[in-house]
The first five atom37 places (N, CA, C, CB, O) and aatype in JSON, in Angstrom:
{
  "aatype": [20, 20, 20, 20, 20, 20, 20, 20, 20, 20, 20, 20, 20, 20, 20, 20, 20, 20, 20, 20, 20, 20, 20, 20, 20, 20, 20, 20, 20, 20, 20, 20, 20, 20, 20, 20, 20, 20, 20, 20, 20, 20, 20, 20, 20, 20, 20, 20, 20, 20, 20, 20, 20, 20, 20, 20, 20, 20, 20, 20, 20, 20, 20, 20, 20, 20, 20, 20, 20, 20, 20, 20, 20, 20, 20, 20, 20, 20, 20],
  "atom_mask": [
    [1, 1, 1, 1, 1],
    [1, 1, 1, 1, 1],
    [1, 1, 1, 1, 1],
    [1, 1, 1, 1, 1],
    [1, 1, 1, 1, 1],
    [1, 1, 1, 1, 1],
    [1, 1, 1, 1, 1],
    [1, 1, 1, 1, 1],
    [1, 1, 1, 1, 1],
    [1, 1, 1, 1, 1],
    [1, 1, 1, 1, 1],
    [1, 1, 1, 1, 1],
    [1, 1, 1, 1, 1],
    [1, 1, 1, 1, 1],
    [1, 1, 1, 1, 1],
    [1, 1, 1, 1, 1],
    [1, 1, 1, 1, 1],
    [1, 1, 1, 1, 1],
    [1, 1, 1, 1, 1],
    [1, 1, 1, 1, 1],
    [1, 1, 1, 1, 1],
    [1, 1, 1, 1, 1],
    [1, 1, 1, 1, 1],
    [1, 1, 1, 1, 1],
    [1, 1, 1, 1, 1],
    [1, 1, 1, 1, 1],
    [1, 1, 1, 1, 1],
    [1, 1, 1, 1, 1],
    [1, 1, 1, 1, 1],
    [1, 1, 1, 1, 1],
    [1, 1, 1, 1, 1],
    [1, 1, 1, 1, 1],
    [1, 1, 1, 1, 1],
    [1, 1, 1, 1, 1],
    [1, 1, 1, 1, 1],
    [1, 1, 1, 1, 1],
    [1, 1, 1, 1, 1],
    [1, 1, 1, 1, 1],
    [1, 1, 1, 1, 1],
    [1, 1, 1, 1, 1],
    [1, 1, 1, 1, 1],
    [1, 1, 1, 1, 1],
    [1, 1, 1, 1, 1],
    [1, 1, 1, 1, 1],
    [1, 1, 1, 1, 1],
    [1, 1, 1, 1, 1],
    [1, 1, 1, 1, 1],
    [1, 1, 1, 1, 1],
    [1, 1, 1, 1, 1],
    [1, 1, 1, 1, 1],
    [1, 1, 1, 1, 1],
    [1, 1, 1, 1, 1],
    [1, 1, 1, 1, 1],
    [1, 1, 1, 1, 1],
    [1, 1, 1, 1, 1],
    [1, 1, 1, 1, 1],
    [1, 1, 1, 1, 1],
    [1, 1, 1, 1, 1],
    [1, 1, 1, 1, 1],
    [1, 1, 1, 1, 1],
    [1, 1, 1, 1, 1],
    [1, 1, 1, 1, 1],
    [1, 1, 1, 1, 1],
    [1, 1, 1, 1, 1],
    [1, 1, 1, 1, 1],
    [1, 1, 1, 1, 1],
    [1, 1, 1, 1, 1],
    [1, 1, 1, 1, 1],
    [1, 1, 1, 1, 1],
    [1, 1, 1, 1, 1],
    [1, 1, 1, 1, 1],
    [1, 1, 1, 1, 1],
    [1, 1, 1, 1, 1],
    [1, 1, 1, 1, 1],
    [1, 1, 1, 1, 1],
    [1, 1, 1, 1, 1],
    [1, 1, 1, 1, 1],
    [1, 1, 1, 1, 1],
    [1, 1, 1, 1, 1]
  ],
  "atom_positions": [
    [[-11.68, 15.55, 0.54], [-11.04, 14.29, 2.05], [-10.09, 13.7, 1.0], [-12.47, 12.68, 3.02], [-8.91, 13.92, 1.23]],
    [[-10.41, 12.84, -0.33], [-10.05, 12.44, -1.35], [-8.72, 12.36, -1.08], [-10.46, 13.09, -2.37], [-8.02, 11.38, -0.85]],
    [[-8.38, 13.83, -1.15], [-6.93, 13.76, -1.19], [-6.63, 13.94, -0.01], [-6.23, 14.63, -2.01], [-5.43, 14.23, -0.09]],
    [[-7.05, 13.96, 1.59], [-6.52, 13.68, 2.82], [-6.44, 12.43, 2.49], [-7.22, 14.05, 4.06], [-5.43, 11.81, 2.18]],
    [[-7.61, 12.04, 2.58], [-6.9, 10.29, 2.15], [-6.14, 9.48, 2.02], [-6.84, 9.86, 1.55], [-5.72, 8.64, 2.82]],
    [[-5.85, 9.7, 0.78], [-4.81, 9.74, 0.46], [-3.11, 9.84, 0.92], [-5.16, 10.3, 0.01], [-2.15, 9.07, 0.84]],
    [[-3.33, 11.24, 1.45], [-1.86, 11.79, 2.07], [-1.8, 10.84, 3.17], [-1.76, 13.53, 2.65], [-0.73, 10.35, 3.51]],
    [[-2.74, 10.6, 3.65], [-2.78, 9.48, 5.67], [-2.61, 8.1, 4.73], [-5.14, 9.4, 7.18], [-2.06, 7.37, 5.56]],
    [[-2.68, 7.61, 4.0], [-2.23, 6.2, 3.28], [-1.01, 6.44, 2.93], [-3.02, 5.68, 2.0], [-0.12, 5.72, 3.39]],
    [[-0.66, 7.61, 1.97], [0.8, 7.25, 2.17], [1.68, 7.51, 3.11], [1.37, 7.6, 1.36], [2.8, 7.01, 3.08]],
    [[1.31, 8.27, 4.02], [2.35, 8.49, 5.23], [2.4, 7.27, 6.49], [1.89, 10.0, 5.99], [3.08, 7.2, 7.51]],
    [[1.07, 6.1, 5.74], [1.06, 5.6, 7.43], [1.87, 4.23, 6.62], [-0.97, 5.26, 8.58], [2.05, 3.2, 7.27]],
    [[2.25, 4.31, 5.42], [3.28, 3.04, 4.61], [4.36, 3.31, 4.45], [3.04, 2.59, 3.28], [5.34, 2.66, 4.09]],
    [[4.17, 4.42, 4.76], [5.66, 4.97, 4.89], [6.46, 4.63, 6.33], [5.59, 6.65, 4.75], [7.66, 4.4, 6.43]],
    [[5.65, 4.64, 7.22], [5.81, 4.84, 8.82], [6.05, 3.49, 8.49], [4.55, 5.42, 10.07], [7.26, 3.55, 8.23]],
    [[5.75, 2.35, 8.33], [5.96, 0.79, 8.63], [6.78, 0.22, 8.13], [5.1, 0.0, 8.38], [7.32, 0.56, 7.08]],
    [[7.04, -0.66, 8.71], [8.79, -1.84, 8.52], [8.79, -1.86, 7.74], [9.26, -3.31, 8.86], [9.63, -1.28, 7.06]],
    [[7.34, -2.9, 7.02], [7.06, -3.6, 6.3], [6.95, -2.97, 4.81], [6.08, -4.14, 6.84], [6.52, -1.82, 4.8]],
    [[7.28, -3.55, 3.49], [6.92, -3.06, 2.99], [5.37, -3.46, 1.57], [8.06, -2.72, 2.96], [4.86, -3.17, 0.49]],
    [[5.37, -3.91, 2.22], [3.77, -4.82, 1.38], [3.2, -4.74, 2.68], [3.82, -6.86, 0.58], [3.7, -4.81, 3.81]],
    [[1.61, -4.51, 2.1], [0.39, -4.45, 3.16], [-0.66, -4.82, 1.97], [0.08, -2.71, 4.1], [-0.75, -4.59, 0.77]],
    [[-1.38, -5.49, 2.91], [-2.79, -5.7, 2.51], [-3.51, -4.81, 2.61], [-3.4, -6.54, 3.05], [-3.43, -4.03, 3.56]],
    [[-4.37, -4.69, 1.68], [-5.83, -3.88, 1.83], [-6.37, -3.63, 2.91], [-6.86, -4.42, 1.29], [-6.67, -2.46, 3.12]],
    [[-6.62, -4.49, 3.8], [-7.13, -3.71, 4.94], [-6.16, -3.01, 5.76], [-7.84, -4.53, 5.79], [-6.33, -1.92, 6.29]],
    [[-5.14, -3.76, 5.81], [-3.48, -3.01, 6.18], [-3.56, -1.44, 6.03], [-2.08, -3.56, 4.91], [-3.17, -0.53, 6.76]],
    [[-4.15, -1.46, 4.91], [-4.13, 0.55, 4.25], [-5.6, 0.93, 4.7], [-4.01, 0.92, 1.89], [-5.86, 2.13, 4.71]],
    [[-6.58, 0.06, 5.08], [-7.63, 0.64, 5.74], [-7.53, 1.54, 6.95], [-8.34, -0.3, 6.05], [-8.13, 2.61, 7.04]],
    [[-6.67, 1.0, 7.97], [-6.5, 1.03, 8.78], [-5.48, 2.85, 9.11], [-6.11, -0.39, 8.9], [-5.3, 3.27, 10.25]],
    [[-5.25, 3.2, 8.51], [-4.87, 4.51, 8.03], [-5.95, 5.47, 7.87], [-4.22, 4.4, 6.81], [-5.96, 6.64, 8.24]],
    [[-6.92, 4.75, 7.23], [-8.43, 5.65, 7.24], [-9.27, 4.98, 7.34], [-8.88, 6.44, 6.17], [-9.87, 4.33, 6.48]],
    [[-9.61, 5.17, 9.69], [-10.62, 4.63, 10.01], [-11.69, 5.08, 9.21], [-10.79, 4.74, 11.22], [-12.36, 4.35, 8.48]],
    [[-11.87, 6.74, 9.42], [-13.34, 7.09, 9.04], [-13.76, 7.07, 7.45], [-13.61, 8.56, 9.59], [-14.62, 7.82, 7.0]],
    [[-13.26, 6.42, 6.92], [-13.52, 5.79, 4.85], [-14.36, 4.49, 4.9], [-11.64, 5.13, 3.76], [-13.78, 3.42, 4.77]],
    [[-15.0, 4.52, 4.99], [-16.51, 2.93, 4.38], [-15.22, 2.28, 3.7], [-18.46, 3.44, 2.65], [-14.2, 2.95, 3.81]],
    [[-15.12, 1.12, 3.03], [-14.4, -0.29, 2.52], [-14.82, 0.05, 0.89], [-15.2, -2.08, 3.33], [-14.06, -0.17, -0.05]],
    [[-15.96, 0.54, 0.77], [-16.04, 0.84, -0.52], [-15.48, 2.01, -0.8], [-17.21, 0.81, -0.96], [-14.53, 1.48, -1.37]],
    [[-15.23, 3.2, -0.91], [-14.81, 4.35, -0.66], [-13.29, 3.9, -0.72], [-15.42, 5.0, 0.63], [-12.47, 4.31, -1.55]],
    [[-13.02, 2.87, 0.46], [-11.31, 3.51, 0.37], [-10.77, 2.03, -0.91], [-10.09, 3.42, 2.69], [-9.64, 1.57, -0.7]],
    [[-11.17, 1.71, -1.51], [-10.69, 0.54, -2.65], [-10.57, 1.65, -3.29], [-11.66, -0.83, -3.35], [-9.39, 1.92, -3.52]],
    [[-11.97, 3.06, -4.03], [-11.3, 3.31, -4.88], [-9.97, 4.01, -4.8], [-12.0, 3.77, -5.49], [-9.14, 3.84, -5.69]],
    [[-9.55, 5.33, -3.06], [-8.49, 5.53, -2.91], [-7.61, 4.83, -3.07], [-8.4, 5.85, -2.21], [-6.92, 5.29, -3.98]],
    [[-7.4, 4.33, -2.86], [-6.42, 3.12, -2.99], [-6.19, 2.55, -4.38], [-6.94, 1.96, -2.15], [-5.14, 2.03, -4.72]],
    [[-7.38, 2.71, -5.24], [-6.74, 2.32, -6.87], [-6.18, 3.46, -7.25], [-7.85, 1.87, -8.15], [-5.07, 3.52, -7.78]],
    [[-7.29, 4.97, -6.86], [-6.56, 4.99, -7.67], [-5.34, 6.22, -7.2], [-7.4, 5.12, -8.89], [-5.0, 7.17, -7.9]],
    [[-4.88, 5.92, -6.04], [-3.23, 5.91, -6.11], [-1.92, 4.97, -6.7], [-2.97, 5.89, -4.94], [-0.7, 5.08, -6.83]],
    [[-3.14, 3.85, -7.0], [-2.3, 3.03, -8.08], [-1.8, 3.83, -9.11], [-3.08, 1.95, -8.75], [-0.65, 4.2, -9.32]],
    [[-3.57, 4.16, -10.15], [-3.41, 4.67, -11.11], [-2.28, 5.84, -11.03], [-4.6, 4.96, -11.48], [-1.66, 6.06, -12.07]],
    [[-2.09, 6.29, -10.33], [-1.97, 7.59, -9.8], [0.4, 7.72, -9.63], [-3.29, 7.54, -7.81], [1.25, 8.61, -9.57]],
    [[0.34, 6.08, -9.63], [1.6, 5.61, -9.58], [2.26, 6.19, -8.03], [2.4, 6.14, -11.0], [3.47, 6.27, -7.82]],
    [[1.18, 6.57, -7.01], [1.78, 6.83, -6.09], [2.13, 4.92, -4.91], [0.72, 8.22, -5.49], [2.98, 4.64, -4.06]],
    [[1.15, 4.24, -5.43], [1.59, 2.86, -4.8], [1.49, 1.86, -6.06], [0.51, 2.34, -3.43], [0.93, 2.09, -7.13]],
    [[2.42, 0.28, -5.55], [2.13, -0.21, -7.05], [1.82, -1.57, -6.25], [3.54, -0.15, -8.47], [2.16, -1.86, -5.1]],
    [[1.07, -2.36, -7.2], [0.9, -3.5, -6.65], [1.94, -4.97, -6.59], [-0.2, -3.69, -7.2], [2.44, -5.46, -7.61]],
    [[2.06, -5.33, -5.73], [2.42, -6.98, -5.54], [1.79, -8.01, -5.35], [3.03, -7.24, -4.73], [0.87, -7.83, -4.55]],
    [[1.89, -9.45, -5.87], [1.37, -10.1, -5.93], [2.35, -11.33, -5.91], [0.59, -9.79, -6.73], [3.47, -11.34, -6.42]],
    [[1.66, -12.54, -5.11], [2.95, -13.34, -4.91], [1.73, -15.09, -5.75], [3.76, -13.35, -2.44], [1.84, -16.27, -5.41]],
    [[0.95, -14.65, -6.59], [0.81, -15.38, -7.11], [-1.21, -15.97, -6.86], [2.1, -16.11, -6.72], [-2.23, -16.26, -7.49]],
    [[-0.48, -15.74, -5.09], [-2.38, -15.71, -4.65], [-2.48, -14.85, -4.01], [-3.19, -16.85, -3.78], [-3.67, -15.05, -3.79]],
    [[-2.19, -13.58, -3.22], [-2.29, -12.63, -3.43], [-1.38, -11.07, -3.43], [-3.03, -12.83, -2.96], [-0.27, -10.61, -3.18]],
    [[-2.41, -10.77, -3.78], [-2.47, -9.07, -3.89], [-2.2, -8.51, -2.4], [-4.17, -8.45, -4.48], [-2.55, -8.9, -1.28]],
    [[-1.29, -7.21, -2.96], [-0.32, -6.11, -1.45], [0.05, -5.88, -2.31], [0.78, -6.42, -0.02], [0.3, -6.6, -3.28]],
    [[0.22, -4.37, -2.08], [0.29, -2.77, -1.87], [1.59, -2.29, -1.61], [-0.57, -2.26, -0.71], [1.9, -2.47, -0.43]],
    [[2.36, -1.81, -2.21], [3.41, -1.09, -1.87], [3.71, -0.22, -2.56], [4.3, -1.62, -1.71], [3.13, -0.15, -3.65]],
    [[4.79, 0.82, -2.21], [5.36, 2.29, -2.26], [6.77, 0.98, -3.58], [6.09, 3.43, 0.05], [7.27, -0.14, -3.56]],
    [[6.7, 2.61, -4.69], [6.99, 2.51, -6.01], [8.79, 2.48, -5.89], [6.23, 3.87, -6.91], [9.65, 2.56, -6.76]],
    [[8.84, 2.38, -5.06], [10.61, 2.78, -4.65], [11.24, 1.17, -4.87], [10.95, 3.48, -2.5], [11.06, 0.27, -4.06]],
    [[12.02, 1.03, -6.18], [12.82, 0.2, -7.09], [13.78, -0.18, -5.36], [13.79, 1.25, -8.84], [14.21, 0.4, -4.35]],
    [[13.68, -1.34, -5.9], [14.77, -2.15, -4.53], [14.14, -2.75, -3.48], [15.75, -1.12, -3.65], [14.71, -3.79, -3.14]],
    [[12.68, -2.33, -2.52], [12.25, -2.34, -1.54], [11.7, -3.71, -1.78], [11.53, -1.23, -1.19], [12.0, -4.22, -0.7]],
    [[11.09, -4.66, -2.48], [10.81, -5.93, -2.96], [12.25, -6.63, -2.75], [10.21, -5.91, -4.52], [12.19, -7.61, -2.01]],
    [[14.03, -6.21, -3.44], [14.87, -7.24, -3.72], [15.67, -7.23, -2.61], [15.59, -7.14, -4.96], [16.5, -8.11, -2.4]],
    [[15.37, -5.82, -1.48], [15.67, -6.62, -0.47], [15.0, -7.31, 0.82], [16.4, -6.07, -0.16], [15.5, -7.87, 1.8]],
    [[13.42, -6.99, 0.35], [12.46, -8.06, 1.17], [13.59, -9.61, 0.67], [10.27, -8.1, 0.34], [14.4, -10.21, 1.37]],
    [[13.29, -9.79, -0.44], [12.72, -10.99, -0.63], [14.42, -11.61, -0.4], [11.71, -11.22, -2.24], [14.58, -12.57, 0.36]],
    [[15.78, -10.9, -1.22], [17.01, -10.77, -0.47], [16.63, -11.38, 1.59], [17.48, -8.72, -0.74], [17.21, -12.34, 2.11]],
    [[15.81, -10.71, 2.15], [16.52, -11.2, 3.25], [15.7, -12.41, 3.52], [16.67, -10.18, 4.48], [16.13, -13.27, 4.29]],
    [[14.68, -12.51, 2.98], [13.63, -13.79, 3.32], [14.77, -14.96, 2.61], [11.66, -13.68, 2.32], [14.72, -15.86, 3.46]],
    [[15.51, -15.31, 1.8], [16.38, -16.21, 0.96], [17.66, -16.81, 2.53], [17.3, -14.96, -0.73], [18.09, -17.96, 2.63]],
    [[17.99, -15.72, 3.48], [19.06, -15.68, 3.92], [18.69, -16.73, 5.42], [19.57, -14.07, 4.01], [19.59, -16.98, 6.23]]
  ]
}
């Protein structure tokens, strides 16, 4: 179940228009999994390098480790 849940989360993230996601958003990809188990799965994805943390200082979000995503999004915010 764990690998299947990881795959579902990664696929869900890839399909979204936004690059950064809250933990609760990631849970939408695996509604059948309880919150504590989902947290463990998301942390495993971070440890494996398939997701990474992004922090604004007050909020922690998750994103794919693809280079350039943050720069593109932040560049768009400044225009």
